[in-house]
N, C-alpha and C positions, 0 to 999 in steps of 0.2 A: 480595282482597275477593270476586271472583266465585267463587273456589274455596271460600271459606268458605260462601257461599250454597248452592253445590252440595252440600256436605256436610250443611248444614242440611236441604236437601230430602230427602236420603237418610235422615237420622235421623227426620224427620217421617213418611216413608212407613213406616218400621219401627214407629214408635210408634202410628200411628193405623190400621194395617191391622186390619180386624175378623176376616178369615179367618185360619185357622191357617197359619203360615209353614212351608213344607216345608224339610227340610235342604238341598235343592238351592238353593232361593231364598236361604236364609241364607248359603250358601257364595258365591253370586254377589254378594250384598250386600257381604260383607266383602272380597271381591276388588276390587269397585269402590271401596270405602272405602280399601283399601290403595293402589290406584293414585292416588287423589286425594291421599293423604298424600305420596306420592312427588312428585307434581306441585307440591304446596305447598312441599316442601323445595327444589325447583328454582326457585321463584319469587323474584324480587328486586324490591324497591320502588325505583323510580327518582325519582318525584316525587309530592308530596302537598301540596295548597294549597287555600285558600279554604274552610276548614271553620269552623263556629261563627261567633262575632262578630268576624270579621276586619276589618281596616281597609285603607285605600288603600295603606299601606306594604307590604302583602303582595303587591301586584300586580307581577309580574316578566315580563309578556308584552309583546310589541310590538304597538302599535295603528297602523293605517294608515287615515287618514280624509281626505276632501276638505274638510270644513268645520271640522276640528280641534275638535270639541265634546268630545272625550275620553270619559271614563267616569265612573261614579258608583257608590258602594256603597249599596245599598238595604237596609233592615232588614225582616226577616220574622220577628217574634217574637224568639226567642233566636238566630236564625241570620241571616246576611247573604247578599246575592247581589251579583254584579258585573254592572252594566247598562251597555251601550253607548249613548251619547247620539247620536241621529241626528235630523236635521231632515226627511229624506225617506225613503221606502221604495225606495231604488234601489241597494242593495248599497254603501251609502256607507261603512260601517265594517267592517273585518275585523281580526282579531287572530291572531297567529301566534307560535310558539315552537319552537326546535330543541333537542333533547335528545341528549346523547352516551350511547350504550348499550354494555353489555358484549356478549359473544357470546351469541346467543339464537336461538330459532326462532319465538317467539310473543310478542306484546304484548297486555296486557289494559288497556283504556282505559275509564274510568268517570267520569262527571260528571253533574251535574243541569243540564239546559237550561231556561232561563226565557224565556218569550215572552209578550208582552201578549195577553191573551185577546181572542177575536173579539167585536166589538161587535154589537149587534142589527142595525145597518145592514150590517155585513160579512156576517153570516149570510144576511140577506135578499138581498143582492147577490152571494152566493157568492164573496166575496173571501177568498182564501187566501194565507197567507204561509209562506215556506219557510226552513229552516235548512240550511246546507251544511257538511259536515265533509270536509276534505281531508287525506289522509295522503301525505306526500311529493309534494304537488302533484297527486295523483290523487284525483278525487272518489270518496269512499268511502260517504257516507251523506247522504240527503236526508230531512228531517223536515218535513212539512206539518201546520200546526195544524188543518187541516180533516180530515185523515185519521188523526191520532193523538190519543189522549185525554190531555189535559193536566189535572193535578189543580189544582183551584181553591183552593189553600191559602194564597195570599198575594195577594189582588186588589190591583191589576188584572193581576197576573202569575200565570201558571200554569206548572207545572213538569212536566218529563218526564225520567225517568231513562234515561240511555244507558249501556250496559255491553256492550262489544264485545271479542271475542277475534280478533286479526288476525295472520295469518301474516306474519312480518317477520324479516329476518336482517341488515339493514344495520347498521353501527356507529353510525348516528345516525338520528334521525327528526324530521321537521318536521310539526307539527300546526297546521292553519289552519282557522279558523271564520269564517263570514260569513253574513249573512241579509238578506233584503229587508224584514224587519219593522222598524218604526220604533224599537221598544224591545225589546231582547233581551239576554240575558246568560247567565252560568253560575256554578256554585259546586260545591264538594266534588269537586275534580278530582284523580284518582289515575291514575298510570301505573306498571304493573308489566311486567317481562319474565320469560319462562319459557324455560328451556333443556331440551329433550327429546332432543337429539341424543346418540346413544350415542358412547362414547369411541373412535371409529374414525378420526377426522381429527386431523391435527396442523397447527396454524397455523404457517406458515413465513414469511409476509411480511404486514405490515399497515401501511398508510400513509394519509395524508390523512383520518384518522378523527376529528380533533378539530374542534370547532366553530370555534375561533379558531386560525388558522395565522399565526404571526409570521414564519416563514421556511420554505422547502422546501429540504432538502439536495440535493446532487447525486445522492445515492443514491436519493432519493425522487422525483426528477424523471423525466419521461417524454420520449421523443424525438419531436420534430416538426420537419419541414423540416431534418432532419439536425442539429438543435441540441437539447440537453437543456433543456426548458422548466422554469423555476422561478418563473414569473409567478403571483402570487397576486392574486385578485380577490374582492370581497365581494358577496353578494346577500342581502338582508334581514339576518338575524343569523348567517349562516354564511359560511365562506370556501371557495374551491375553486381547483384548479390549472387555469389557462386555456391553451388551445392557440392558437398564432398561425396555424395552418393548419386542415386539415380532418381530421387524424388524430393518434393518439398510438400510440407503439410502446415496449415495454419488454421487456428480456431478463432471464431469471432462470437461475441454476444451482441445481439441486435435488439432494437426496440420493436414495437408492434409493426408488422408489415405483412403483405401478401405476395409480393414479387421482389426479385432481386435482378440486378444487371451488373456486369463486371467486365473489366478490361485487364489483360495481362500479356506482357511480351516475354516470350521464352526464347532464349538464345542457345543454340547447340553448336559445339565446337569439335572439329576434327572427326566428323562422322557424316558419311554420305547417306542421304535419304533417311533421316531420323524420324521416329514416331513419338508423339506425345499423347498421353491419356489424361483426360481432365475429369475429375470426380467432384461432385458436390454431395456432402453427407454420405460418402461411400458409394454413391451412385454414379456410374459412368455416364457422362452427358456429352462428351465430345472426344473425337479421335482425329488427329491431324498429322500429316506428313508433308515434307517439302524437300526439294533438292535445289532450291534457288539460292545462289550466292553470287557475289560480284565477280564477273569474269575479267581477269587482268593478268598481266605478266608478273605482278607482285601480289601474291595472295594476302588477304587481310585476315588477321586473327584466326589462322588455321582454317580458312575458308568457312567462317561461321555462317550459320543459317538462322534466320529470324522467323518465328511463327507468332502471329498475333492471335490470342484467344479472346474472343468476344462473345459473351453470353448475355442475351437480352430477354426480358420478360419471363424469367424462370420462376415458376410457381414455387413459393417457399413461404412458410409462416411460422417456422420454429424459431424460438429465441436463440438457439445455438446453431452455428453454421460452421461446417468444416470444409475446407477447400484443399484438394490434393492434386498435385501435378506429378506424373510419372513419365519418364523418358526412357528411350532405348540406349542412352549413354551409360557407360559402365563406371563413371566417376574417376577414372584414372587416365587411360589412353584417350578416351573421349569424355567430355564433361558438359555441363549445362549451367545456365544461370537465368535469373529473371530480373525484370525492372518494369517500371510504368504500371503499377497496380492501382486500380480504382474500383471501389465497391459502392453500389447504389442500392437503395431500397425505395419502394414507391411511397408516395404520400397517401395517408389514409384520411379522408375527409370525415371529420367528426362533427356531430351536431351537439353543441354544448353552449351553455351560457357563460361558464367560467371553467378554469382549469388550474388547480393548484398542486397537482402531482402528488397528492396524498389522499388518504381515506379517513382523515380525522374529521369528525362532525363538529359543528358549532364553531368553525373558524372562518365563516364567510362564504365557503364554497364546499359543497358535498355532492358527490356523484355527478359532477359537472353542472350542478344547479346551485343557484344562489341560496344561501341560508343565513340565519342570524348567528351572531357570536354568542358566547356564554353570557348569560345575564341580560340579554337583549330581549325586549318585549315587542319591538316593532323595528323592522329594517327594510331598506330599499336597495336592491342590487348588492346585497351583502353589507351595506353600510348601515350601522345602527342609528335609529332616530330616538328611541326611548328605551330606558332600562327597567328591569324588574325592581320591585321593592327590595331594599337592602343593597342596591348597586347604584353607582353614579357613573355618568358619561364623561370620559376624559377628553382632552382636546383632539386626540387621534380617533375619536368616535368609537372607542372601545369601552365596554362596561367593566368597571372595577368594583369588587365587593367592598362594602363598608367594614372597616376594622373596628372592633370595639362594641359590636352589637350582640355578642354572645352567640353568634351563628357562624358555623364553618362553611366557607364558600370557596370554590375554585382552588387557588393556590395557597389558601390559608392553612397553616398547620395547627394553629390553636387560636382561640379567641376567648379571653377571660373577662371581657366586658370593661376593661379599664386600660389606661395608658401608663400605668405605674411600671417603671423599669426594674429590673433585677427580681422580678416576681415569677420567674419560670416562663412567662409568655409576654413578649413585648412586640408591638407592631405586628401581631398575629403570627409571630415566629417564635420558636423556642429561644429562651435567653438564659444565660448563666446567672446564678446569684452573685452578688457583689463579693469580690475577693476570691472567686472560684477560678481555678486555672484549668479544670477539666470537668466537663459536664456532658451528659448524654440525654437528649430529649428533655432538656430543662432541669434534669436532676444532677446535682453536683456530686462528683466522684472524688475530687481532690481540691483542697483549699491551698491558698498561699501560705508561706511560712508564717509561724506564730498565729495561725488561725485553726480553730477546731470546727469540724463539720457537725453541726447540731440541728436536726430537723430541717435539713436541706438549706441551711444557712451557715455561712462562714463567720464564726464568732471569735473575736480576739481573745487570746489567753488571759490578758489582764482582766477583762470583764468577767471571765469565769472564776477568777480567784479573789473577787472583791470581798466576799463574806461567805460564811458557812451556808446561809440560806440559798445563795446563788448556786453553791456546789450541789446542794440537794436537788434543786429544780433542774439543773442542767445535767446531772448525773455524774459529776466529778466528785466522788466520795472518798473520804479518807479511811483510816483503819477502822474507827469506831462505827462509821456508817456501814461499812461492809460487815462488821460484826452483827449489827442489828438486822441487816437485810438478808443475810445468808446464814447457813449453819456452820460457817467457818469464815475466815477472811484470808485475803491474799497478802502474804508476808513479804518482808524484805528479803533480798537474795542472800544466800549463804556466802561464805568467803570465796569459795571456788567460782560461784556464779558472778559475784562482784568483780573478781579479777578478770573474768571473761568480758564483763560489761565494760570495764575501764579500758580494755584494749580495743573496744569497738569505736568506730568512727563517729557513732551517734551519741557517745557518752556525754560530751559537752553540750550537745544540743538538748539532751534530755534534762540535764541539770539546770539549764538556763531557761527552760520554757514551761516547767510544770509547777510553778508557784512554790518551789522549795519543799514539796511533799516528800516525806521520807519513804514512801512506798513506790516500788517499781513492780508493776503487775506481772503476773503469769509465771513467776519463777517457782513458786511452791504454794501449796494449799495447806493452811493450818486448820486442824479440826479442834473443836471444843469438846469438853467432857460430855458424857451422856446427860448429866443432870441439867446442863444448859439447854440441850435439845428438848428435854422433857419440859423445862420451864417455858420454852417457846411454844411447845405443843399445848400446854395448859393455857398459856396466855391467848393463843389463837382460839381455843374453845370458849374461853370466857368472853371474847369479843364477838363470838358468833360468826366467824369466817367460814365460808363454805369449803367443801373439799377441793383440793388443789389450789386453795387460796390461803394466805397467811396475813396476819396483822403487821403493818409497818408502823413502828412507834414514831418514826420521823414524819411520815406522810399522814399518820393518824387515819389510816384506811386499810382495807384488805387489798392485797396485791397478789397477782398470780405467781405461783411457785414454779420452779423448773419442772417441765413435763418429761419424766423419764419412763413413761409407760412402754416405750419401745425397747427398753432395757439396753439401749445403746450405751456403751461405756468406752468411748474412744476419746483420747486426749484432744484430737482435732475437732471434735464435735463441740457445739456451743454448750452442751449439757454433759458434764462429766461428773459421775458419782453424785448426781442431783445437785451439783453446784455449777452455776454459770461460770464459764471460764474461757480463756483463749488458749490456743495451742502453745506448746512448750517453746516454740521458736519466737514467740512474741515478747517484745521488751515492754511495751506500753499497752495495756488493755483497759479500755474505758467503756462501760456499758456493754461488756461482752464483745467489743469490737477492737481489733488490733490497730494501733496507730504507728508502731515502730517495730522492726524485726531485728533478729540477730544479724551479725555480719554475714554477708553472702546470700541472705534471703531477701526476696523482693516482696514488697507490700502490694497486693492486688486484691481489690474489693475487700479491704480490711482482713485479709488472710495473708499469711506468710507462705510464699511459694518458692520452691527451689527451681531456678532457671539455669539450665546448662548452657553455657556459651556466653555468660555475662562477665567472664573474666574474674569471677569471685567464687571462692570455695564456700559453700553453705555449711556452716558448722553443724555438727550432729547429723548431717545427711549422709547419703551413700556416695556423695561426690568425693573422689580421690584427688582430682585435679580439675582445673578449668583454665584453659589457655585462650579462651575467647575466640576460637576458630574451629573449623570443621576439617582441618587438614589431617589426613591419615598419615600414620607413621612419623609423627613429629614428637612422640613421647606421651601424648595425651589425646584421646579420642573418646567422644561422648562422655566426658568427665571421668574417665577411668584410665589408669596407667596402661600404656601400651607396652606390656612386657615383651621380652625377646621371644624368639622361636622356642617352642616346647616348654615355655614357662607358664605356670598356673597362677603364681602370686609373686609380686615384686614390690619393692619399696619405691619411694618417690625418686630415688636415684636410678630407678629401673634395674636395681640389683635383684636377681631372682632369689626368692626365698624358698619357694616350693616348685619343683619341676613337675611336668606332666608325667603320667604313667609311661613306662617304657623309655624314660629319659633320666639322665643323671646330671648332677652339678659338676662343672669343671671350673677351671681358673676364671677369675674375674666375674664370679657369680653368674655364669652363663650355663645354659642347659644344652645337652646334645643327646641324640638317641643312643641307647645302650646297645653296643655291639655284642652279640652272643645271646640275645633273648629270642632268637628265631623269628623276629618280626622285622620285615624289610620296610624301611621308610623310603618312599619314592623320592628320587632326586638327590638323596644323600647316601643311600646304601644300595649296592648292586645285588648283594646276597647276604644271608645270615643263617648259618647252619648250626648255631648254638654251641660252637666250640672254637678253640684257637689252634686246632691241629693244622700244621702247614702241609701244603701239597695235597690237600683233599678236595680241591676245587673251589674253596672259599676260605680266605684268610683275612 
């Protein structure tokens, strides 16, 4: 509206000038006219109300009165006006409204003020009445009917047009009007915002900018008393974040910048002439004080005071930013809050061809300059035209390495030069052999049921048992093969071992899957008489086998003997008493590798391992129990019985067998400290004088 009037003034000057207009004046006129058009294009209407013959349903402001007389709509020809009903002239009525605003630098406020005209007695007695306009609780304008000319266009009321351009940048605005006149009002109210700021700032953070706040997230909260405050309170028709102390702190992480600007509204309650201290990165940059609040017979929100903090063009280039607001409020009798926070950083103009926000080379853009992708020999603006040898160009203009050329490129893990599946490498990625359920880097660790792992292949059991020759070639030997190959052979289990095996869950599995062989490995080692060893020794010499090698009558060649030069003689070693063997906990041992374990033992990498927590007690191990959990004081912890207090050894029923020293067994197989041993057990004994004499101070 105000911009339209300014343009009209310029056009009228041009129309009614009597003297000849020079070319320079004409140029200046059109320049001003162009600037006005730019300003109009940046103007945005926020609110428009109380025009024409409106009714009371149009009223959307807040009224605060002592006598609750409300308001009325008075008629003035074809137009209406809003009139506050008061009984006295003592600032009895005020009206207020808060508006949410977009980013801006200027507001234009226009409305028609109505006040009851001075009577003859008022003029004789020099009685004057005033109207007060507050912007964000700051007194902005005072209109006295004795000093301003009111038009007498609707007796007994006169009107005065108010049109103000006000510098303002906060994301909300509260407009408050009050008068000491008995009858006053307004109409034709319009609010516009104008943005004249050049595009040199980037908004990076904005919060607490809505009039109504239903909740405040942890990210929008501010730190006070080492706690992130999310406490919401209301004052008139807006909400704010309240501090329980006297300060607020918030940290930010910013991208590359050289300057910052910010806006923050601080509200102080129940404190006259408060002071606020504003710090950036622990540096004091602003100190403000104010004593401006709305003067009325009805105090608003404990006479709250609003101070607007606006920091512009502050030199700052650190990634981390800390903002701190400290006030003179004590947090109890007087308190403070904040709202309408906005943080800006400056744009940094960069000279670059491309920007992919990483430092990876050969991805089309490096160091903000175009480059070629992996495998590309010629590219334009990061787009590949031709690929290197061994690469081909896909439809997305990306070079892909050729798989099957025996060359490792880019994301190829392996390349065996063929497309055969199940051969450890397929499509240039590791692959599992057929019928393998667990493999690592193409090497099989575990085959499916009824398959044996032989030379990284899962071979069916039936195939291994077809004939004796196959058994020799694959390593599945019977008694006599073991006799010829070693200085002893692996025998059948004795009766005690067989009984233990039959109780195992794996017994049926073993019987049904190993070709009916009568031998179950690793139970015992049978030695032959010395003359047989001598016979083998002589036979090896006759065949001319080198040292550490022996003649194999089955293979008809010299084979390497067990290397026991390290003198290691442990049952868990592959070489025990110079005889290749599995550990005692193994049920099935083939080619010195274990394929089945005792009950409670887990097969890991062809070794039997005791695993505490698998809910199985490993036979012949040091496990006393295994309840499958790590709960303390449930009777079993770390696979050992949890005996009672002062108990050193107990059975599976937790009955104590051996008590600790200085303790003795009592009923129900429990232990308790010995009274009379001159040793005081804290928590159970108060004293111990080594006797049972009464009345000697300890009994």
